[in-house]
C-alpha positions in Angstrom: 0.0 0.0 0.0 1.4 3.4 -1.0 0.6 5.2 2.3 1.4 2.4 4.8 2.5 3.6 8.2 1.7 7.3 7.4 -0.7 9.6 9.1 -2.5 12.2 6.9 -4.6 15.2 7.9 -7.0 16.3 5.1 -9.1 19.5 5.5 -12.5 19.7 3.7 -12.8 16.0 4.3 -16.5 16.0 4.5 -17.2 16.3 0.8 -15.9 16.5 -2.7 -12.1 16.2 -3.3 -11.4 16.1 0.5 -13.8 13.2 1.1 -12.6 11.3 -1.9 -8.9 11.8 -0.8 -9.7 10.6 2.8 -11.3 7.4 1.5 -8.4 6.7 -1.0 -5.7 7.6 1.5 -7.1 5.2 4.0 -7.5 2.5 1.3 -3.8 2.9 0.7 -2.9 2.3 4.3 -2.9 5.8 5.9 -4.5 6.7 9.2 -6.6 9.7 8.4 -7.7 12.8 10.4 -10.7 14.1 8.7 -11.2 17.8 9.2 -14.2 19.8 8.1 -16.1 22.9 9.2 -19.2 20.8 9.6 -18.6 18.2 12.4 -21.3 15.9 11.1 -19.8 15.7 7.6 -16.3 14.9 9.1 -17.7 12.2 11.3 -19.6 10.7 8.3 -16.4 10.4 6.3 -14.5 9.0 9.3 -17.3 6.5 10.0 -17.1 5.3 6.5 -13.4 4.6 6.8 -13.6 3.0 10.3 -10.9 2.6 13.0 -8.1 4.2 11.0 -9.9 7.6 10.9 -10.7 10.4 13.3 -13.0 13.3 12.8 -12.3 16.9 13.8 -14.3 20.1 13.3 -12.3 23.2 12.5 -12.7 26.6 10.9 -9.4 26.8 9.1 -9.5 30.6 9.0 -8.8 30.6 12.7 -5.3 30.0 14.1 -6.6 28.3 17.2 -8.6 25.8 15.2 -5.6 25.0 13.0 -3.3 24.5 16.0 -5.9 22.3 17.6 -6.4 20.0 14.5 -2.6 19.3 14.3 -2.4 18.6 17.9 -5.5 16.2 17.6 -3.7 14.4 14.8 -0.5 13.8 16.8 -2.4 12.8 20.0 -4.7 10.4 17.9 -2.0 8.7 15.9 1.3 9.6 17.4 2.7 11.6 14.4 1.9 13.5 11.2 3.4 12.7 7.8 1.0 14.3 5.2 -1.0 17.4 5.3 -3.5 18.1 2.5 -4.8 21.7 2.9 -7.8 21.2 0.7 -10.6 23.2 2.2 -11.8 26.2 0.3 -14.8 28.3 -0.7 -16.2 29.9 -3.8 -18.8 32.6 -3.3 -21.5 33.4 -5.8 -21.0 37.1 -5.2 -17.2 36.8 -6.1 -17.2 38.6 -9.5 -15.3 41.3 -11.3 -12.7 43.4 -9.4 -15.0 46.4 -10.0 -18.0 45.1 -8.1 -16.8 42.4 -5.6 -17.4 43.7 -2.1 -14.6 44.0 0.5 -16.5 41.6 2.7 -16.6 38.9 0.0 -12.9 39.5 -0.7 -12.0 39.1 3.0 -14.1 36.0 3.4 -12.6 34.2 0.4 -9.0 35.3 1.2 -9.4 34.2 4.9 -10.4 30.7 4.0 -8.6 29.9 0.8 -5.3 31.7 1.4 -5.0 32.5 5.1 -6.4 28.9 5.9 -3.6 27.3 3.9 -1.1 29.6 5.6 -2.3 28.5 9.0 -2.5 24.9 8.0 1.2 25.0 6.9 2.3 27.1 9.9 1.0 24.6 12.5 1.7 21.4 10.5 5.3 22.0 9.6 6.6 21.6 13.1 4.7 18.3 13.4 6.1 17.2 10.1 9.6 18.0 11.4 9.0 15.9 14.5 8.0 13.0 12.4 11.3 13.4 10.3 9.7 15.1 7.3 6.7 14.7 5.1 4.5 16.0 2.4 2.4 19.1 2.2 -0.3 19.3 -0.5 -2.1 22.7 -1.0 -5.1 23.0 -3.2 -4.8 25.8 -5.7 -6.5 25.9 -9.1 -5.9 26.2 -12.9 -7.2 29.7 -12.7 -4.1 30.7 -10.7 -2.1 30.1 -13.8 -4.3 31.4 -16.6 -7.2 33.3 -15.2 -10.9 32.4 -15.2 -13.3 32.5 -18.1 -15.9 34.0 -15.7 -14.8 36.8 -13.3 -14.1 35.6 -9.8 -11.4 37.9 -8.5 -11.1 36.9 -4.9 -11.0 33.2 -5.6 -8.4 33.6 -8.5 -6.2 35.9 -6.3 -6.4 33.5 -3.3 -5.3 30.5 -5.5 -2.5 32.5 -7.0 -1.3 33.2 -3.5 -1.3 29.5 -2.7 0.9 28.8 -5.6 3.5 31.5 -4.5 3.4 30.5 -0.8 3.7 26.8 -1.6 6.8 27.5 -3.7 8.4 29.4 -0.9 7.7 26.7 1.6 9.1 24.1 -0.7 12.4 25.9 -1.1 12.7 26.8 2.6 12.2 23.2 3.9 13.5 21.1 1.1 16.7 20.1 3.0 14.6 19.2 6.0 12.8 16.4 4.2 9.6 18.3 3.7 8.1 18.6 0.2 5.3 21.0 -0.6 3.3 21.0 -3.9 0.3 22.7 -5.2 -2.5 20.7 -6.7 -4.2 22.7 -9.4 -7.6 21.2 -10.5 -9.7 22.1 -13.4 -13.4 22.3 -12.8 -14.5 19.3 -10.6 -18.0 17.8 -10.7 -19.0 18.4 -7.1 -22.3 19.6 -5.5 -20.8 23.0 -5.0 -20.0 23.3 -8.8 -23.4 22.0 -9.7 -25.1 24.8 -7.5 -22.9 27.5 -8.9 -23.4 26.3 -12.4 -27.1 25.5 -12.3 -27.7 27.9 -15.2 -27.0 25.8 -18.3 -25.4 28.9 -20.1 -23.0 29.5 -17.2 -22.1 25.8 -17.2 -21.5 25.6 -20.9 -19.3 28.8 -20.6 -17.0 26.7 -18.5 -17.3 23.3 -20.2 -16.4 24.7 -23.7 -12.9 25.5 -22.5 -12.1 21.9 -21.5 -10.5 19.9 -24.3 -11.6 16.6 -22.7 -15.2 17.9 -22.9 -16.2 17.1 -19.3 -15.6 18.2 -15.7 -13.2 16.2 -13.6 -14.3 13.7 -10.9 -13.3 14.2 -7.2 -11.7 10.8 -7.3 -9.4 11.9 -10.2 -8.1 14.7 -8.0 -7.7 12.3 -5.1 -5.5 10.1 -7.2 -3.3 13.1 -8.0 -3.0 14.0 -4.3 -2.1 10.4 -3.5 0.9 10.6 -5.8 2.0 13.8 -4.1 1.5 12.3 -0.7 3.3 9.1 -1.4 7.0 8.3 -1.6 6.6 7.9 -5.4 6.9 11.7 -5.7 10.1 11.9 -3.4 11.8 14.2 -5.8 8.8 16.4 -6.5 8.5 19.7 -4.7 7.6 23.2 -5.4 5.5 22.2 -8.4 2.1 23.4 -9.6 0.5 20.1 -10.4 -2.1 20.7 -13.1 -4.9 18.2 -13.3 -7.2 20.2 -15.7 -8.2 18.1 -18.5 -5.9 20.0 -20.8 -7.3 23.5 -20.3 -4.0 25.3 -19.7 -2.3 23.3 -22.5 -4.9 24.5 -24.9 -4.8 28.2 -24.0 -1.4 29.0 -22.8 1.6 29.0 -25.2 5.3 29.2 -24.1 6.9 32.5 -24.4 
């Protein structure tokens, strides 16, 4: 098994990419701490896994919650080897830079960027205590090429994740910690279905994907598994695109 004897903490583990990753990591031998804002969702995922999982409710935009979730992981399983800072939000009122409110901006940045910062801040000492490990931070393809539909706060937050992850990768490379950004294309999740309920809005996104479909959460979990495992032992500081060819179709080298 690819994650045997490893302990992984995954935020946003109650649904979507996070849940799929929790289930897959456990299947591959990891002990998993399932973190979600909604306690019931975290518990449902942990119960589905069984004895090798624990649930923890946390608001990742709060330092005290991030500190507590890492402490919980070490107390539950004795160490921490993998951190997947996956939790994030997309707000329907996140639009153009000219009309997105400061309140929406702050909300999105606090979760998507500050939340990843705090997750890394408190997890890295635990990883060092374990002798090293892997950090996976969820960014997005829009951090590389921009979005077809305006979403200024989300795009900015994910661009920040890319830059921050690269710096962490360089700083801790010789301390046996790897840090990589997972950059998904649009993923078929309940959140996306809600945001793209309008067929025209949905097709506006879909037309840009060369593969002609949205990704499945399980496909992102497989990519995260590679970054979590020792198979990616020489991979750090990367922006791992799993986007169905979007960036390949629209970005050309200078």
